MARMI-182584 format. One record per atom (N, C-alpha, C, O): x, y, z; residue in three letters. Coordinates in steps of 0.02 Angstrom, whole numbers, plus 50000, padded with zeros to 5 digits. Last residue first. Layout:
<rs>
XYZala...
</rs>
This chain:
<rs>
507634910150887asp507714913050959asp508174910650996asp508254912751053asp508524915150733lys508144909650781lys508294911650846lys508824913950867lys507744924950606ile508264925750655ile507934918750718ile507364917750739ile507564925750443ala507494923250478ala507984922150567ala508484918650573ala507444941650328arg507834934650380arg507604932550420arg507304936750454arg507244950550186asn506744944350242asn507074937850253asn507094932450225asn507414964650133ser507554960050165ser507084954550193ser506554955850221ser506614972350057val507594975650056val507734969150064val508094966350022val505234977949977lys505544974250016lys506304973450015lys506564974149960lys504734994149936ala505094988349934ala505244986049985ala505394989250036ala503495006849965tyr503945003349997tyr504124994949941tyr503674991349917tyr502605021149961val502475015149924val503475013249916val503915016149884val501175031450008asp502185029950035asp502045023149988asp501495020649979asp500075042250010val500225034049970val501045034149978val501415037749944val498735051650084tyr499425051150040tyr499695044250042tyr499455040650086tyr497325062650080thr497585054950077thr498355055550034thr498515058349982thr496535076950136glu497095073550086glu497255067950119glu497345067850180glu495885084250247ala495415080450157ala495925078350132ala495755076950075ala496445088250334lys496565091950284lys496455089250191lys496645090250133lys496005082650431asp495985090450442asp496265093950384asp496325100050377asp496295068250422gly495405071450399gly495575078050395gly495275080750348gly497365062150312asn497575067450331asn496655070850358asn496385075050322asn497615045750270his497285051050249his497155055550329his496945053350383his498975034450213thr498815038650253thr498235044750251thr498475049650224thr499355019950170val499115023550166val498725029050198val498135028050210val500885012650115glu500475014250175glu500035019650125glu500195022450072glu501244997150034ala500995004750028ala500725005850114ala500495002050156ala502164986749927tyr501984988449984tyr502064996549994tyr502515000549980tyr503134983149828asp502454982149814asp501984981549910asp501654977049936asp503854995849713gly503704993349774gly503124987649792gly502604988549761gly504994993149548cys504284996149597cys504274993449679cys504684989349699cys505734985949465lys505954992749513lys505574996049536lys505705001849549lys505624968449490glu505354972949475glu505614979049515glu505714978949576glu505844955649563asp506374960149517asp506354964849474asp506784966249432asp504624950749604phe505234953149666phe505904957249618phe506324961049641phe503394957749553lys503774953349555lys504264953749571lys504514958949549lys501574961149607ile502314964749588ile502914957449601ile502864953249646ile500654953149652gln500514954849570gln501244959649543gln501404961049485gln500234955549793asn500934948849764asn501044949549685asn501504946449658asn500214969649884thr500144965449822thr500504961649817thr501094962549831thr499604977450037gly500024974149995gly499874971549918gly499284971949901gly499484992450149val499124989350102val499754985650066val500294988550060val498894997150298leu499504995050267leu499474990550209leu499434984550221leu498145013350331ala498225005150297ala498625007050272ala498835012150244ala497405024450431lys498075024050371lys497755015150369lys497295012450399lys496495040250470trp496665033250481trp497115032250424trp497235036450381trp495525052850568asn496005050450515asn496245042650528asn496205039750582asn494595060050635gln494605056350584gln495055058150521gln495055061350469gln494915046350756leu494355052750760leu494275050650678leu494095045450652leu495925034850690thr495675037250747thr495415045250737thr495765049350709thr495975019250632lys495735026350628lys495605027250701lys495375023950747lys497075006350552ser496865011150591ser496665016950593ser497005021150564ser497654990750498phe497084997450470phe497085000450529phe497074996150574phe498514978450396trp498514983550438trp498034990250436trp498004994250389trp498734973350276val498874972350315val498674974850392val498774971150441val497574971950120val497644976050173val498004971550237val497684966650256val497804969249953phe497614966650017phe497904972250075phe498404975850068phe497494969049786cys497814973749830cys497544970249900cys496964968249895cys496864965149665asp497364963449683asp497874964249745asp498414961449754asp495874974949672glu495694966549718glu496364961249718glu496444956049749glu496254984149601ala496184983149682ala496044977649706ala496124976049765ala497284978549511lys496874980349506lys496674981749584lys497084979549626lys498674985849376ile498594979849461ile497644986149483ile497474992049478ile499294988549233glu498684987849264glu498854982249342glu499094976549348glu500974993349229arg500444987749187arg499724988749248arg499854989749307arg502065000049269gly501835000549195gly501544996449177gly501634994149121gly502305001049409ser502354996649376ser502564996449303ser503054993649280ser502035015649436leu502665012849468leu502935007749428leu503515007849409leu500655015349414arg500915018749393arg501695019249401arg501975023649367arg499915000549504ser499935003749429ser500435008749389ser500645006749335ser500465008449623phe500735001249602phe500735000749513phe501195000649472phe499295019849620glu500025019249654glu500625013549607glu501075015149568glu498265010749610gln498465014849566gln498915018549562gln499055021049508gln498215002749723ser498285000649675ser498505004749631ser499025002849604ser498155012549840ala498695011249823ala498955004749755ala499515002749741ala496845016749794leu497455019949796leu498285017349794leu498785019249763leu496055005549812lys496045008849769lys496655013049741lys496895012949684lys496445003049954lys496714997249924lys496595001649850lys497125001549819lys495875013450041ala496665014650033ala496855007449980ala497455006849968ala494675011149983lys494945014849966lys495625015949967lys495965018349922lys494274998950056glu494025000549968glu494515005449960glu494895003549916glu494285007150190ile494805003050171ile494685001250094ile495195002950064ile493225013550180met493985019350193met494455013750169met494945014950133met
</rs>
Protein backbone atom coordinates (compact mmCIF):
# COMPACT_ATOMS: atom_id res chain seq x y z
CA UNK A 1 0.00 0.00 0.00
CA UNK A 2 2.76 2.46 0.87
CA UNK A 3 4.72 1.59 -2.26
CA UNK A 4 1.55 1.92 -4.35
CA UNK A 5 0.92 5.35 -2.82
CA UNK A 6 4.47 6.50 -3.65
CA UNK A 7 4.18 5.13 -7.20
CA UNK A 8 0.84 6.83 -7.88
CA UNK A 9 2.03 10.11 -6.35
CA UNK A 10 5.23 10.02 -8.44
CA UNK A 11 3.17 9.44 -11.59
CA UNK A 12 1.05 12.52 -10.83
CA UNK A 13 4.09 14.61 -9.94
CA UNK A 14 5.69 13.52 -13.24
CA UNK A 15 2.56 14.29 -15.25
CA UNK A 16 2.16 17.73 -13.72
CA UNK A 17 5.84 18.74 -13.84
CA UNK A 18 6.54 17.36 -17.30
CA UNK A 19 9.58 15.40 -16.15
CA UNK A 20 10.25 12.06 -14.52
CA UNK A 21 9.92 11.85 -10.76
CA UNK A 22 10.46 8.34 -9.47
CA UNK A 23 8.70 6.61 -6.58
CA UNK A 24 12.00 6.54 -4.70
CA UNK A 25 12.05 10.37 -4.94
CA UNK A 26 8.87 10.40 -2.80
CA UNK A 27 8.39 9.95 0.93
CA UNK A 28 5.33 9.10 3.01
CA UNK A 29 4.56 11.64 5.73
CA UNK A 30 1.50 9.88 7.13
CA UNK A 31 -0.40 6.63 6.45
CA UNK A 32 -3.62 5.18 7.85
CA UNK A 33 -5.65 2.07 7.02
CA UNK A 34 -9.16 1.33 8.23
CA UNK A 35 -10.86 -1.86 7.04
CA UNK A 36 -10.56 -1.92 3.21
CA UNK A 37 -9.71 1.80 2.91
CA UNK A 38 -6.39 3.62 3.29
CA UNK A 39 -4.88 7.07 2.89
CA UNK A 40 -1.29 8.25 2.50
CA UNK A 41 0.17 11.75 2.49
CA UNK A 42 3.15 11.76 0.13
CA UNK A 43 5.74 14.45 -0.54
CA UNK A 44 8.74 14.96 -2.79
CA UNK A 45 11.76 17.28 -2.74
CA UNK A 46 12.15 17.04 -6.53
CA UNK A 47 9.67 19.84 -7.26
CA UNK A 48 11.15 23.33 -7.05
CA UNK A 49 9.24 26.07 -5.22
CA UNK A 50 8.75 28.16 -8.38
CA UNK A 51 7.27 25.28 -10.43
CA UNK A 52 3.54 25.51 -11.07
CA UNK A 53 2.82 21.94 -9.99
CA UNK A 54 2.42 20.71 -6.43
CA UNK A 55 4.90 18.82 -4.28
CA UNK A 56 2.47 17.16 -1.88
CA UNK A 57 -0.10 14.45 -2.67
CA UNK A 58 -3.00 12.91 -0.81
CA UNK A 59 -3.54 9.34 -2.03
CA UNK A 60 -6.86 7.79 -0.95
CA UNK A 61 -7.93 4.21 -1.67
CA UNK A 62 -11.65 3.39 -1.60
CA UNK A 63 -11.79 -0.37 -1.09
CA UNK A 64 -15.55 -0.54 -1.69
CA UNK A 65 -15.18 0.81 -5.24
CA UNK A 66 -11.64 -0.53 -5.86
CA UNK A 67 -10.55 3.01 -6.80
CA UNK A 68 -7.62 5.16 -5.73
CA UNK A 69 -7.68 8.96 -5.90
CA UNK A 70 -4.67 11.26 -6.04
CA UNK A 71 -4.99 14.93 -5.08
CA UNK A 72 -1.89 17.13 -5.51
CA UNK A 73 -1.29 20.31 -3.55
CA UNK A 74 1.37 23.03 -3.48
CA UNK A 75 2.73 24.65 -0.35
CA UNK A 76 1.37 28.18 -0.23
CA UNK A 77 2.77 29.34 3.07
CA UNK A 78 5.25 28.30 5.76
CA UNK A 79 5.11 30.68 8.70
CA UNK A 80 6.60 30.28 12.16
CA UNK A 81 4.37 31.46 14.99
CA UNK A 82 5.95 32.06 18.40
CA UNK A 83 4.28 30.58 21.47
